[in-house]
C-alpha positions as CSV (number, residue, x, y, z in Angstrom):
1,M,20.1,-29.4,7.3
2,W,16.6,-29.6,9.5
3,V,17.0,-27.1,11.3
4,V,17.7,-25.0,7.9
5,I,14.2,-26.6,6.5
6,A,12.4,-25.8,9.2
7,L,13.6,-22.2,9.2
8,L,13.0,-21.8,5.4
9,V,9.2,-23.7,5.6
10,G,8.8,-21.7,8.6
11,G,9.1,-18.1,7.2
12,A,7.1,-19.0,4.3
13,V,4.5,-20.0,6.2
14,T,4.4,-16.7,8.5
15,L,5.3,-14.4,5.4
16,A,2.4,-16.2,3.3
17,A,-0.3,-15.5,6.5
18,V,1.2,-12.1,6.4
19,T,0.7,-11.3,2.8
20,I,-2.6,-12.9,3.2
21,Y,-3.3,-10.2,5.8
22,K,-2.5,-7.6,4.4
23,S,-4.1,-8.2,1.0
24,V,-7.5,-8.1,3.4
25,A,-8.1,-4.2,2.1
26,P,-9.0,-4.3,-1.5
27,G,-6.8,-3.1,-4.2
28,I,-3.1,-3.9,-4.6
29,M,-1.3,-1.7,-2.1
30,W,-0.2,-4.3,-0.2
31,L,2.1,-5.7,-2.9
32,F,4.1,-2.3,-1.7
33,D,4.1,-3.0,2.0
34,P,7.7,-3.2,3.0
35,V,7.3,-6.2,5.0
36,V,5.9,-8.3,2.2
37,I,8.5,-7.1,-0.1
38,F,11.4,-7.4,1.5
39,G,10.4,-10.7,3.5
40,W,10.0,-12.3,0.3
41,F,12.9,-11.2,-1.0
42,G,14.6,-12.0,2.2
43,L,13.3,-15.6,2.0
44,F,14.1,-16.1,-1.5
45,L,17.8,-15.0,-1.0
46,A,18.2,-17.4,2.0
47,W,16.3,-20.4,0.3
48,F,18.6,-19.5,-3.0
49,A,21.9,-19.5,-0.6
50,A,20.3,-22.7,1.2
51,M,20.3,-24.3,-2.2
52,I,23.6,-23.3,-3.3
53,V,25.8,-24.2,0.0
54,A,23.9,-28.0,0.5
55,G,23.0,-28.7,-2.7
56,L,19.8,-29.9,-4.4
57,H,20.9,-33.4,-3.4
58,R,21.2,-33.2,0.0
59,F,17.7,-31.7,0.8
60,P,14.6,-33.9,0.5
61,S,12.6,-32.6,-2.7
62,W,9.4,-31.5,-0.7
63,A,11.9,-29.2,1.6
64,A,13.2,-27.5,-1.5
65,A,10.4,-27.0,-3.5
66,A,8.2,-26.2,-0.4
67,P,9.1,-22.5,0.4
68,P,8.5,-21.3,-3.6
69,L,5.3,-23.1,-3.5
70,I,3.9,-21.6,-0.1
71,G,4.9,-18.3,-1.9
72,V,2.9,-18.9,-5.3
73,A,0.4,-20.4,-3.2
74,A,-0.1,-17.0,-1.1
75,G,0.1,-14.7,-4.1
76,L,-2.7,-16.7,-6.0
77,I,-4.6,-16.5,-2.8
78,A,-3.6,-12.5,-2.2
79,F,-4.8,-12.0,-5.7
80,T,-8.1,-13.2,-5.4
81,S,-11.1,-11.6,-3.7
82,L,-11.0,-14.6,-0.9
83,P,-8.8,-12.4,1.8
84,T,-11.1,-9.2,1.1
85,K,-14.5,-10.9,1.7
86,A,-13.2,-12.8,4.5
87,G,-11.9,-9.6,6.2
88,V,-15.9,-8.4,5.6
89,E,-17.1,-11.4,6.6
90,M,-15.3,-11.6,10.0
91,W,-15.5,-7.6,10.7
92,E,-19.2,-7.0,9.3
93,S,-20.4,-6.4,12.4
94,E,-18.4,-3.5,13.4
95,L,-18.3,-2.1,9.9
96,R,-22.0,-2.2,10.0
97,S,-21.7,-0.3,13.4
98,H,-19.5,2.4,11.5
99,A,-21.8,2.8,8.3
100,V,-24.5,3.4,10.8
101,A,-22.9,5.9,12.7
102,V,-22.0,7.8,9.7
103,A,-25.2,7.7,8.3
104,D,-26.8,9.2,11.7
105,G,-24.1,11.8,12.1
106,K,-22.3,10.1,14.7
107,V,-18.3,10.0,13.1
108,A,-16.4,12.6,11.9
109,D,-14.4,11.7,8.8
110,G,-11.4,11.0,9.0
111,E,-9.1,7.5,9.5
112,H,-10.4,5.0,11.6
113,R,-9.3,1.5,11.9
114,I,-11.4,-1.6,12.3
115,G,-10.0,-4.7,12.1
116,P,-7.5,-4.9,9.3
117,F,-9.1,-1.7,7.2
118,T,-7.9,1.6,7.6
119,L,-11.1,3.5,6.4
120,D,-10.0,6.7,5.6
121,S,-13.1,9.1,4.1
122,A,-17.0,8.5,5.4
123,V,-19.8,10.1,2.8
124,K,-23.6,10.1,4.3
125,L,-25.8,8.9,1.9
126,P,-29.5,9.9,1.9
127,N,-30.3,6.0,2.5
128,G,-27.3,4.8,4.1
129,A,-23.4,5.6,4.6
130,A,-20.1,4.8,2.0
131,F,-16.7,4.8,3.3
132,T,-13.4,3.9,1.4
133,F,-10.5,1.9,2.5
134,D,-7.0,3.9,2.9
135,M,-4.0,3.0,0.7
136,S,-6.5,1.1,-1.6
137,G,-5.9,2.3,-5.0
138,W,-3.7,4.2,-7.3
139,I,-3.0,7.8,-6.7
140,F,-6.5,9.0,-8.5
141,E,-8.8,5.8,-7.3
142,S,-10.3,4.7,-4.1
143,Y,-12.1,1.6,-2.9
144,G,-14.8,1.0,-0.4
145,M,-18.0,-0.1,0.7
146,A,-21.5,1.6,0.8
147,Y,-23.9,0.5,3.8
148,L,-27.7,1.0,2.1
149,P,-29.6,-0.7,4.9
150,R,-33.4,0.8,4.0
151,E,-35.6,0.2,1.9
152,G,-37.3,2.2,-0.7
153,G,-33.8,3.8,-2.1
154,D,-32.5,3.9,-5.4
155,A,-29.4,2.3,-4.5
156,S,-28.0,2.8,-8.0
157,K,-28.6,6.0,-8.5
158,E,-27.7,6.7,-4.7
159,L,-24.1,5.6,-5.8
160,S,-23.9,6.5,-9.3
161,E,-23.8,9.8,-8.0
162,K,-20.5,9.7,-5.9
163,F,-18.8,6.8,-7.4
164,T,-17.9,5.5,-10.7
165,E,-18.5,1.6,-10.4
166,F,-19.9,-0.2,-7.6
167,E,-21.3,-4.0,-7.4
168,H,-23.6,-4.9,-4.9
169,I,-21.6,-7.9,-2.7
170,G,-25.2,-9.1,-0.4
171,G,-27.4,-7.6,1.5
172,P,-27.0,-4.2,2.3
173,W,-23.4,-4.0,1.0
174,Y,-22.1,-2.7,-2.2
175,W,-18.3,-2.2,-2.8
176,V,-17.7,1.2,-4.8
177,R,-15.0,2.7,-7.0
178,S,-14.2,6.2,-7.3
179,A,-11.7,7.7,-9.7
């Protein structure tokens, strides 16, 4: 029985970490990742089978409740902006280097990988650069970041010409969305 509990709780913790890692890129496309879908579905089936075969009375109540609670907690965390903000904070220097290279014309447009982010397209702006994340939105929209470090520019004018929405997130960084 303890081996089954360890496998179920360990599987839930592992899948929670994978789910939160996949949710670092903005948008909800992580919901459609096969590892997330089939992992949680498989874990649910294993948990359900264990509850039926062993019966709830043979499992300690914390062991029966742990996998579903871990799944709910991972889902709630993944739906917040915390994983994305943590990912940006962790990879900020690499994202900045890439944005500076785009602004200087040293990086060709195309797919680039920085940490958990897959950068899809890059746009040179008069006072900086912007890039979108691969698979970040639905078919006709995408999310990304803009880096505008130079003083004297009108960020709202620059960003409104290229993107439908933008939000200042601190320092020279902006969230952007295009539709």
